[in-house]
C-alpha positions in Angstrom: 15.4 -70.6 24.6 15.0 -71.4 28.3 13.5 -67.8 29.3 10.2 -66.9 29.8 8.2 -64.3 27.7 4.7 -63.1 28.9 2.6 -60.4 26.6 -0.6 -58.8 28.8 -3.2 -56.5 27.5 -6.6 -55.5 29.0 -9.0 -53.2 28.3 -12.8 -52.1 27.4 -13.9 -53.2 24.2 -16.9 -53.5 22.6 -18.5 -56.9 20.8 -17.7 -55.8 17.4 -14.3 -55.0 18.5 -13.6 -58.3 20.2 -15.5 -60.1 17.2 -12.5 -58.3 14.8 -9.9 -59.4 17.3 -11.0 -63.5 17.5 -11.2 -62.9 13.3 -7.5 -62.2 13.8 -6.6 -64.8 15.7 -8.6 -67.4 13.4 -6.9 -65.9 10.2 -3.2 -66.3 12.2 -4.2 -69.9 13.2 -5.0 -71.0 9.8 -1.6 -69.1 8.6 0.3 -70.6 11.4 1.6 -66.9 12.5 0.3 -64.6 15.1 1.6 -61.2 15.9 0.2 -59.7 19.0 1.5 -56.3 19.8 0.7 -53.1 21.6 2.8 -49.9 21.9 6.6 -50.9 21.5 6.0 -54.5 22.4 5.6 -57.7 20.0 4.9 -61.2 20.0 5.3 -63.1 17.0 4.1 -66.7 17.9 4.0 -70.1 15.5 1.1 -72.1 16.7 1.7 -76.1 16.2 -0.6 -78.2 14.3 -1.8 -79.6 17.3 -3.5 -77.1 20.2 -4.9 -77.8 22.9 -8.3 -75.5 23.1 -9.9 -75.1 26.9 -13.1 -73.0 27.0 -14.2 -71.9 30.8 -17.5 -70.0 31.3 -19.1 -68.8 34.7 -21.8 -66.7 35.4 -22.0 -65.2 39.0 -24.8 -62.6 39.8 -25.2 -60.5 37.2 -21.7 -60.7 35.2 -20.1 -63.3 33.0 -17.1 -64.6 32.1 -15.5 -66.8 28.8 -12.2 -67.3 28.6 -10.6 -69.2 25.9 -6.8 -70.8 26.1 -5.2 -72.2 22.8 -1.9 -73.6 23.7 0.9 -75.6 21.7 4.4 -76.8 22.4 7.1 -75.2 20.4 9.7 -77.4 18.9 12.5 -75.9 20.7 10.9 -77.2 23.6 11.0 -80.4 22.6 14.9 -80.4 22.0 17.2 -82.1 24.5 18.2 -79.7 27.2 22.4 -78.4 27.1 24.0 -81.4 29.2 21.4 -84.5 27.8 22.5 -87.1 25.8 21.0 -89.6 23.7 20.7 -93.2 25.0 19.3 -96.1 23.2 19.7 -99.9 24.4 18.6 -102.9 23.1 
C-alpha cells in the first residue's frame, strides 16, 4: 500500500485490433477484474462499482485524438493511514 505502480504500452494498431482490446476492457469491467500485460510486466486491476469516466476528443489539422479514462478509488486508498487514529465526538 502507498507506492505508485505504472503500466504504459503504446503501439500502432489497426481499428479491428483496438476494437478487440476495448471489448476485453468491457468484459473486465463486467467481471470486476482487468489484467493488462506486455512482456514480463503484468497488472491486475479490480475496478470499483462506481467509476469516473472521462472522454476527451480533439481535431487538429489532418489528425484526431480520442482519450478515454476510467478511474476509481481502491478500498485500501480509503483505509486510515499508518499512525492515524479514529476520533468520534458528540
